C-alpha positions in Angstrom: -17.1 -9.9 -35.9 -13.8 -8.8 -34.4 -12.5 -10.2 -31.1 -13.9 -7.3 -29.1 -17.3 -7.8 -30.7 -17.2 -11.4 -29.6 -16.3 -10.3 -26.0 -19.1 -7.6 -26.0 -21.6 -10.3 -27.1 -20.4 -12.6 -24.3 -20.7 -9.9 -21.7 -24.2 -8.9 -22.9 -25.4 -12.5 -22.6 -23.7 -12.7 -19.1 -25.4 -9.5 -17.9 -28.8 -10.7 -19.0 -28.4 -14.2 -17.5 -28.6 -15.8 -21.0 -24.9 -16.8 -21.0 -24.2 -20.6 -21.5 -21.1 -21.8 -19.6 -21.4 -25.4 -20.9 -18.9 -24.9 -23.7 -15.8 -23.0 -22.3 -14.0 -23.2 -25.6 -16.4 -20.6 -26.9 -15.7 -18.0 -24.2 -12.5 -18.7 -22.3 -10.0 -17.6 -25.0 -11.9 -14.5 -26.2 -12.2 -13.1 -22.6 -8.5 -13.8 -21.9 -7.4 -12.1 -25.1 -9.4 -9.0 -24.1 -7.7 -8.9 -20.7 -10.7 -10.2 -18.8 -9.9 -13.2 -16.8 -12.9 -15.6 -16.9 -12.7 -16.2 -13.1 -14.1 -12.7 -12.7 -17.5 -13.9 -14.1 -18.5 -16.1 -11.1 -17.0 -13.6 -8.7 -19.4 -10.9 -10.1 -22.6 -12.9 -10.4 -25.7 -11.2 -9.1 -29.2 -10.5 -10.1 -30.3 -12.1 -13.4 -26.9 -13.9 -13.8 -26.7 -15.3 -10.2 -27.8 -18.8 -11.3 -24.7 -18.9 -13.6 -22.4 -18.8 -10.6 -22.3 -22.6 -10.0 -22.0 -23.8 -13.7 -19.3 -21.1 -14.3 -17.4 -22.3 -11.2 -17.6 -25.9 -12.4 -16.5 -25.1 -15.9 -13.5 -23.0 -14.7 -12.4 -25.6 -12.2 -12.1 -28.1 -15.0 -9.0 -26.1 -16.1 -7.3 -27.5 -13.0 -5.5 -24.4 -11.8 -7.7 -23.3 -8.9 -10.8 -24.1 -6.8 -13.6 -21.7 -6.1 -15.7 -22.3 -3.0 -18.8 -20.1 -2.4 -19.7 -19.0 1.2 -23.5 -18.9 1.1 -25.6 -16.5 3.2 -27.0 -18.0 6.4 -30.5 -17.2 5.1 -30.1 -19.9 2.3 -32.9 -22.5 2.7 -32.3 -24.5 -0.5 -29.2 -26.5 -1.2 -26.5 -24.8 -3.3 -27.1 -25.7 -7.0 -27.5 -24.0 -10.4 -31.2 -23.5 -9.5 -30.7 -22.3 -5.9 -32.9 -19.7 -4.4 -30.1 -18.3 -2.3 -30.2 -14.6 -2.5 -26.6 -14.0 -1.9 -23.0 -15.4 -1.8 -21.4 -13.6 1.1 -17.8 -14.2 -0.2 -15.7 -16.6 -2.2 -12.7 -18.7 -1.2 -10.2 -19.1 -4.0 -7.6 -21.9 -3.6 -4.8 -21.5 -6.0 -1.9 -23.9 -6.5 0.1 -21.6 -8.8 -0.1 -18.3 -10.6 -3.2 -16.1 -10.3 -4.5 -13.9 -13.1 -4.0 -10.2 -13.6 -7.0 -7.7 -13.7 -9.2 -9.8 -11.5 -12.5 -8.2 -10.4 -14.7 -9.4 -7.5 -17.8 -7.6 -6.3 -17.8 -9.7 -3.0 -15.2 -10.4 -0.4 -12.5 -12.9 -1.3 -10.3 -15.2 0.6 -7.2 -16.4 -1.3 -5.5 -19.6 0.0 -2.2 -20.0 -1.9 -0.4 -23.3 -2.4 3.3 -23.8 -2.5 3.5 -22.6 -6.1 1.8 -19.3 -5.6 4.5 -16.6 -5.2 2.8 -13.5 -6.5 -0.6 -11.9 -6.5 -1.8 -10.8 -10.0 -1.6 -7.2 -11.0 -4.6 -4.9 -11.3 -7.0 -6.5 -8.9 -10.1 -4.7 -7.6 -12.2 -6.2 -4.8 -15.4 -4.7 -3.4 -15.2 -6.2 0.1 -12.6 -7.8 2.3 -9.5 -9.5 0.8 -7.8 -12.1 3.0 -4.5 -13.6 1.8 -2.7 -16.6 3.2 -0.1 -19.1 1.8 3.3 -20.5 2.6 5.1 -19.2 -0.5 3.5 -15.9 -1.4 6.3 -13.3 -1.7 4.8 -10.3 -3.4 1.6 -8.2 -3.8 2.7 -6.6 -7.0 0.0 -4.0 -7.4 -1.9 -2.1 -8.5 -4.5 -3.4 -6.1 -7.6 -1.5 -5.0 -9.8 -2.8 -2.1 -13.1 -1.3 -1.2 -12.9 -3.0 2.2 -10.2 -4.4 4.5 -7.0 -6.2 3.5 -5.9 -9.0 5.8 -2.4 -10.5 5.3 -2.4 -13.6 7.6 0.2 -16.3 7.6 2.5 -15.3 4.8 6.0 -16.2 6.1 7.7 -15.4 2.8 6.0 -12.1 2.0 8.7 -9.6 1.2 7.0 -6.9 -0.9 4.0 -4.7 -1.0 4.1 -3.4 -4.6 3.3 0.1 -5.8 -0.2 1.3 -6.3 -1.9 -0.5 -3.4 -5.0 1.3 -2.1 -7.1 0.0 0.9 -10.3 1.9 1.6 -10.6 0.1 4.9 -8.1 -1.3 7.4 -4.9 -3.2 6.9 -4.1 -6.1 9.2 -0.7 -7.9 9.0 -0.1 -11.0 11.0 2.4 -13.8 10.6 4.5 -11.9 8.0 8.0 -11.7 9.6 9.9 -11.2 6.4 8.0 -8.0 5.4 10.7 -5.2 5.4 8.4 -2.2 5.3 5.7 -0.2 3.5 6.0 1.3 0.0 5.9 5.1 0.0 2.7 5.2 -2.0 0.7 2.8 0.1 -2.7 4.3 0.9 -4.8 3.0 3.8 -7.9 4.9 4.7 -8.3 3.1 8.1 -6.0 1.7 10.7 -2.9 -0.4 10.2 -2.5 -3.3 12.6 0.5 -5.6 12.9 1.2 -8.4 15.3 5.0 -7.8 15.2 7.0 -5.2 13.3 10.3 -7.0 12.6 13.8 -5.5 13.1 14.5 -2.7 10.7 10.8 -2.4 9.6 10.5 0.9 7.6 7.6 3.4 7.6 7.1 7.1 7.6 4.2 9.4 8.5 1.8 9.8 11.4 1.0 7.8 14.5 -2.0 5.4 14.4 -4.1 4.5 17.4 -6.3 1.4 17.0 -9.9 2.4 17.4 -11.0 -1.0 18.7 -9.1 -1.4 22.1 -11.4 -4.2 23.3 -10.4 -6.7 20.5 -8.6 -9.8 21.8 -6.0 -10.7 21.0 -5.3 -7.0 20.6 -3.3 -6.2 17.5 -0.2 -3.9 17.9 -0.8 -0.6 16.1 2.1 0.4 13.8 3.8 3.5 15.0 3.8 5.4 11.7 2.0 5.4 8.4 3.1 6.5 4.9 2.3 10.0 3.9 -1.2 10.5 2.5 -2.9 8.0 4.8 -5.6 8.8 7.3 -4.2 10.0 10.7 -6.3 8.4 13.4 -4.2 9.7 16.3 
């Protein structure tokens, strides 16, 4: 069986809930060779494979490069475990000390807390839900990045680049990012863009945005203009 046959067999077992995470040496390398980072598996657990989320999380954390923390629905009445009856993980928190993978997929919201060694977000991410990023050293969102929800950049003092190919099908909030010089010309935001402070020389083009939530406190400052192709809320 070739390497893609091995990966197909792994994914079939995962989809049916018959996947065994107990021996990572049997599945870590084949998935990575095929361009599927194994961290995507717990981020996508649902239905029959939901009980795999915790053993997958534990197996991956033994690699020592990141920590995954599940945020369980308030309706959970049984303690979090491989046999939990929790019907949903609302979102994940990913704590990463260093580099993050390319081509990451999450079907739930994701909070990424970067350590001092995390300087770039991986390329080719797709998140169904909100993505919130924070970290003292993150300098670049390299793109492509597609979010079926909101993007919140909060507390990124070294962020200097929003790479090409970033699409946000919700709102973009930028706070605590004083080094960001502007927006890339192909940035697509289908909702509003909010910023706490647009630094001197901040560059943008396009139409005026009016925040649709004037009662929010503290009220974000709406950026004056958007890149071409974004939704005009004015």
